[in-house]
NUGU-904642 format. One record per residue: residue in one letter; x, y, z of N, C-alpha, C, CB in turn. Coordinates in steps of 0.02 Angstrom, whole numbers, plus 50000, padded with zeros to 5 digits. Atoms other than C-alpha are relative to their C-alpha. Last residue first. Glycine has a CB too. Layout:
! NUGU-904642
AXYZXYZXYZXYZ;...
***
This chain:
! NUGU-904642
L499804994549941499615174148237500824999850002499654997650086;R500344995450014499135165648065500095003750067499344998149976;G499554993250004500445154648053499385005049970500814999249939;A500104997150069499345138448037500155007549976499354999049987;A499935005150024500015132548199499985001449923499574995750028;I499214997949984499865149448284500394994349949500264998750100;I499694992550020498115149348244500674998349977500055005950066;R500125003550065498085128748309499905008049930499074993950017;K499465005550041498925134148459499754998649953500214993550027;L499454994150017497605151248493500644994049965500335005650092;F500304996450073496155137548485500495003849989499295004749999;A499965004150038497155125548632499685003049928499724994450030;A499295004450021497445138948729500034995249942500214995450057;T499664994450024495775145748719500594997249977500095005550048;R500355000350074495005129348759500285006549978499104999649996;P500035004150057495975125848910500065001449921499484997750009;N500335006749999495645141548997500294996049950499265000249988;A500195005449924496925152549072499564996449984499725003250072;P500965001949968497625160848935499964993150024499275000249928;E500005003849937499545167148950499224995949991500075005850075;T499415007549971500195172548779499854998050043500725000350020;F499555003650067498745178748659500544997550030500285005249937;I500395004450031497345181848816500464996549948499395003549971;Q500005005449953498525192148944499734993249927499335002250082;E499405002749991499295202148795499944993650052500475005550025;P499695004450064497595205848729500654996849998500055004049943;P499414996550053496975212048864500154996349974500585003250016;G499594997849967495315198948956500585007149952500324992850025;Q499804995150033494205187348898500485005250044499415002849973;E499364996049988493745170048914500095005949975500514997149980;L499615005349953492525155448891500555003250040500344994049957;I499024997349978491365167348813499984996350074500245012050015;S499984998149901489605156148799500925002249966499854989350095;G500504996149987489035150248598499995005250059499534995950006;E500295003750004490135136048561499385005250042500344993450021;D500075008550010491685144948619499244997849992500314995550074;L500585002950020492025165348591499854991650003499965002349934;F500075006450046493445169648653499384996650011500574994850011;C500485004649998493345189148695500204993249965499415003149970;V500055005450068494965202248663499494993250083501304996249946;E500515005649964494735218548761499994996549947499235001850029;T499755000049980495935234648704499704993650059500155005949999;A500504998149949495985230348533500165001150071499534995450001;I500544994950019497045234748410499544998750057499644998949923;D499664990850001498855226648400499475002450036500095005349914;R499364998249964498195209448476499985006449978500704996049983;A500505000149953496485209248351500555000650077499464992149988;F500214993649994497715212648209499715002650076499485000549947;S499534995650014498715199948223499685007950042500105000049908;M499855000949951497165186648266500685006450023500114992549996;E499314996450006496505191548097500285002350088499845008249942;H499575006349985495015178548128500825002949979499694992449946;T499504998850057493655194748176500234991050003500755007450021;A500235007949983491965199648281500584998249906498664997950001;L499625003950059492625216148287499714991950024501035001250004;L500035006750001491385226948427500304997349938499354997950009;M500445004350049491895247248422499934991850007500305001449930;T500125003549969491885263148496499844994149939499555002750049;M500495002249983492715276248411499844995650016499775000649981;G500325002049937494355283748495499034995349978499945009550052;E500064994750015495255291448332499344999550052500025001849922;T499524993649984496655279248353499405006150040500425003749907;A499695001649917495175264848352500425006649995500564991250019;L500904998349978494415273748185500074999450080499274992649964;E500134993149992496155274248105499545003250062499715001649939;R499294998049963496665255848136499865008250016500784998749940;V500015001049945494975252448062500235002250054500084996650000;I500944996749987495205259547914499985000650058499264995249983;E499714993249982497165252647898499255004850025500485003849922;L499814998649939496255236047919500375005450023500244995750016;V500525000349969495405236847751500145001950082499744993349983;E500314993350016497035242247660499195001250040499925000049910;A499454995449958498015228047747499445005849978501025000749967;V500234997249948496575216447686500105003550027499954998350029;L500404996150000496925216147499499615003450079499624996649955;E499424996250010498585205147476499215008650014500594997549895;P499374994649931497705193247580500055006449972501024997250011;D499315002150027496065192747439500325001150051500295003449940;L499434995750038494545198047533500504994649999500305007550040;A500035000150068493045188947592500475000249963499725003649981;S499855006550020493685185147780499704998849938499794995250047;T499475000550034494105205047791499804992049983500735002250040;I500044995950064492505212247874500494998549939500115007350018;E499875004050036492155197347984500255001449956499674997449989;D499945008149993490885206648058500394995849957499394997049994;L499625001150052491165223848112500224993950005500465004249991;L499685007750030490225231748226500125000249914499334992650018;M499865004250061490245251348256500024993050021500685001849966;L499545004949975489665261748406499994996149945499844996350065;K499754999449938489165280448426500464991650003499275001650062;P500135004349947488725281648245500395000950053500044994049982;Q499535000249940488945293748107499834998750082500295006349998;M500305000149955487785289047990500365002650080499784993849992;A500274996750015489045291747873499365001750047499984998349947;L499174996349957490415278447963499465009049969501344996949930;A500155003249932489025262947894500385009250026500544989850026;R500664998249986489385270347720499644999350069499674996749958;A500204990949998491115276747739499064996550012500275007049887;I499664995449926491515255947823499625006549976501085001550008;A500475000749948490485250047645499905001650076499954995149999;V500544996750027491505260147534499434997250055499884998349916;R500014993849976492965251747618499415005450009500415002249969;Q500225001149926492215233847581500315007750030500394991850042;Q500945000649991491915239447406500165000550092499454989249959;Q500394994650001493655243447406499505000550012499985002149963;G499614996349925494535228347480499685006849964501154999650018;G500304999849950493415218347353500385006550055499994992550021;S499625006149970494095227647217499564999050058500855001250022;L499454998549945492885241147124500324991450003499585003650090;R499344997250027492085240146961500475002550054499865005849950;D499955006550001490385227447041500815002649949499204994849964;P499645006549959490185241647152500234995749967499634996250041;Y500475005449970489685256047030500414994150047499624996149934;E499895004250027490975273746993499424993150034500774999850003;G500315000550071490515289446995499934992350000500515003349933;A500654997749977491255290747176499544999249949499995006750023;K500435005650014492835281547122499265002850015500204993450046;D500324998450074493855298847134499714992049965500735003949941;A500374994349992493625300847323499864996949905500465009350034;L500415004950045494165282547374499505004049958499584994450045;G499585001450038495605286047490499554996749912500484994550050;I499685005650002494815282347635500224996849932499624996150034;R499845001849967494485300147677500414992850017499625001650015;D499164996849999494255307247527500304994850051500125009850035;L500005000450064492455295947518500914999849979499525006749971;L499785007249993492115300747673500404995949959499524996750002;R499474998049930492135321247651500314991450010499415004050097;T499244998849981491135315147502500514999550025500115002050009;A499795006350034489825306147571500545002049965499494996849955;R499815003649942489635321347687500354993549977499394998650046;E499484998549968489355332747550500494995350057499775005050023;R499674999350041488085321847467500855003050007499585003149967;A499765008950001487255320747625500484999649937499234993549985;E499645003849923487275339547643500274993250004499464999350057;A499154998049981486885342047451500364999050051500145005950002;R499345001750056485305331147451500725001150024499975004949932;P499974996950099484555338247596500634995549977500285011249979;L499744995850021484715326847777499875001249914500604998850024;G500224994950044483385317147834500295006649975499515001550022;L500014995349978484265305447951499705006749982500444999950006;V500335000649954483485289647865500035004450037500074995750023;E500625003649974483395292547701499725001250057500084993950004;R500404996650026484665306147668499274995850010500255001549929;P500084992249985486015303347780499405001449979500505004949965;G500094998349913485885283047757499805005850026500594999650038;L500855001149996485735285647558499674999750045499764995349981;A500384995949989487445295747541499084997450022500145004049940;V500044998049957488515282147544499585004450035500365000749998;N500085005349966487775271047403500185003150081500494993849966;R500545002049969487455286247313500094996050063499644996749956;L500374993849971489205291947301499514998050030499775005049956;V499745002549945489665272147252499815008150046500904996849987;T499174998050022488595274447112500364997850065500185009649982;M499854993249987486825264747134500605000149999499785002950056;H500434995650044486205248447041500225006850031499134998550003;P499675000250056487275236447155499935006549943499794993749973;F500495000850070486745242147298500225000749934499485004649997;L500294991950029488185238047421499474996649960500625006149945;N500714998949986488145222247565499865007649950499875001050095;F500364992750024489815221047573499405004850006499934999649953;N500224999050024490215202847628499395006049945500094997050025;Q499485000050016490915204447773500004998849933500314996650034;F500165006050008489485214347852500884999549957499134998649956;V499555000950062489945231647914499844990150019501085004750010;I499815009049984488615236048063500285001149928499214992350016;G499805002050087488335253748113500274993749998500605005049960;V499675006250040487475258148255500184997749938499754996050007;E499434999449967486805275148331500644993249983499735000450079;R499754994650007485505277748203500665000850023499635003750023;R499694999850050485105260148205500525005549975499594999149967;L499215005250011484725259248357500445001649950499884992249981;R499484995849954483255274048340500864996150010499565000450085;N499744993750049482575264648180500415002750064499295006549959;L499715003050038482495247648294500215007049954499584993949972;A499245003749944481775257048431500724997149976499754992550041;F499664995549960480395263948331500405000750030499865001450025;D499204999850048480425247048215500115009350042499864999649866;D500424996550039479935237048363500165004549969499595001750024;Q499915001950063481135221848417499225005149967500034990049994;L500775004550001481635228848571499835001549919499225004050066;V500125003450075483715233648598499364997150021500614993749968;P500075008550011483605241148787500085000649926499174995550027;R500485001150045484265260348785500004993350003500085002949935;N500625000149960485505265748912499394999449971499945005150036;D500084995649977486785267448772499305004250052500175001749953;V499194996250016486725251848707499785008950014500344998249887;T500194992550000485605238748804500775005849969499755001850097;I499704996950017485425219248779499915007349993500104997449967;T500254992950055484565209348867500495002749984499565006150026;G499414994049978484335190948934499885004749957500824998249995;A499914998449943483275176948835500695003849987499954994050049;D500325006749931482865171048679499805002750058500604994250034;V499685003649946483655187248570499514995050046500325005650046;A500225001149938483065192448412500124996850054499644998949996;E500365004049973484175197648254499535001050072500424995750002;L500205004450077484385210348143499724994550038500744997049937;G500855002850008484225221348318499794997049942499475005650004;N500244995050033485955228848304499454995349983500455003649943;I499694991949983486635219748457499745005049970500705001249983;C500565000549947485775203248400500095007950037500174992550062;R500374998950034486775204148228499575002350061499864995049952;L499744994950040488585205548310499005001449979500754996749926;L500194994849957487955192048430499855006149975500445000950043;T500575000249934487515179848292499975004750040500074994950048;S500374998050063489195183948175499005002450047500034990349926;K499994992150005490025178348326499525003849965500565002249974;G500674994749996488995163048369500345005449990499525000750071;S500114998949928490505149248384499245005050041500725003750016;G500715002649966490045143548214500165000450062499734992549984;S500685000750030491975147048133499274998150018500084996849964;A499795005150040493235146048300499395002149927499924991450048;G500355005350006493425162448397499904993549957499635002250000;I499765002050058493805179248426499624991350003500935001049998;V500285003949982492765194848469500424994949966499345000849992;C499945006550049493755208648487499724992850011500674998749992;V500135007149953493335223848602500164994349930498944999250042;V500085003350078493835241948541500324993050045500585004649914;E499735004449996493425253848689499904995849943499894998250050;H499394999750022493055270648655500214995949993500355002450022;E499834995550034491445270648760500874999950000499635006150026;D500044992849999491335256248850500245004449966500155001750041;V499424995550038491025238948807499705005750017500134999349914;N500274989949990490065226948910500485001449964500035005750085;L499734996650036489865205948892499935007250013499834998349947;D499954996549965488785191048957500725006249987499944995750054;V499574995250007488235179648841499965003950045499985002949949;G499814995049931487265166848951500605002949963500234995650087;Q500305004249962487115152648764500055002450073500274993749989;L499974994749948487195160248599499674995750071499505007549973;V499194996550029486905146648462500385005850066499805006349910;L500104991049947485485138348554500885002049960499994999150147;N499355000049978485165124148405500145007150034500494998449941;K499785002149938483345118148416500775000150032499794994049997;G500465006250000482595130148304500314995950054499964995849928;F500524999950063483845144048288499884994249990500205003049935;R500225006750050483975149448459499884999949933499424997150018;K500305000650066484835164448561499904993749938500345004449974;E499965005350045485285167548725499775000649952499824995250015;V500215003050085486035182148795499834995049983500414999749956;A500155008750032486545181848985499455001349951499694993250065;S499845007249923486965198949003499464998949999500285001350093;I500415004050017487605212948864499884994250057500214997949936;E500065005249965487835229748891499754996549968499775000150049;L500175006250037488545243048768500064994650066500594998449928;F500244997450072489075259948822499594994249991500605001449935;A499895001450049489295252649000499565003249953500034994350001;M500405007150046488505259449151500375000549940499055000649977;
***
């Protein structure tokens, strides 16, 4: 049984069908990249996995437990599934260290000293130990995103969801964030990424899925998807990406 199982998932916003019949499995230690045009449903899919949106049909199972919309189930789910958004979502009134230590203290119940020690280790790992006492607005976008990743890692999740984490960054800041993700992949972290960074997806993914108008039209290893896509719509999407110089 896969660590993450998505079966026949549908999601509507009013009359708009955003996800339709999505099926996807992610095994432990896999890195699956979801690609597709803006508005294809990538972010909504990740939000459904983390219980931030309720599905209208189908099922999502994480580590053999269904994603349910009740407080107990969601709290347990979010201890195991970390999510990082494109807009950082750091608490502006807290220092970097407090942002990273908050989850372990409030959710996991770690003593203050232990939570701070864990946060300090993570900040050192991402190269921002010297920024522990700073507030988010004193950091660059790339630094803020690295802190957001550290905050998610502080919960020691079994699955990381990364939602277009470089799309709000200036181009010169993208590499520093992607390097952290590359390290996580090397260490065996199970990850599902929605991304526009096609070259990165090609290099890092064990599996690539093409999402179009809420449906996964094609999935396979990156060398197949990026060089010999079977679906004409996948091929047309990648042709536009190549023409734009993004692959």
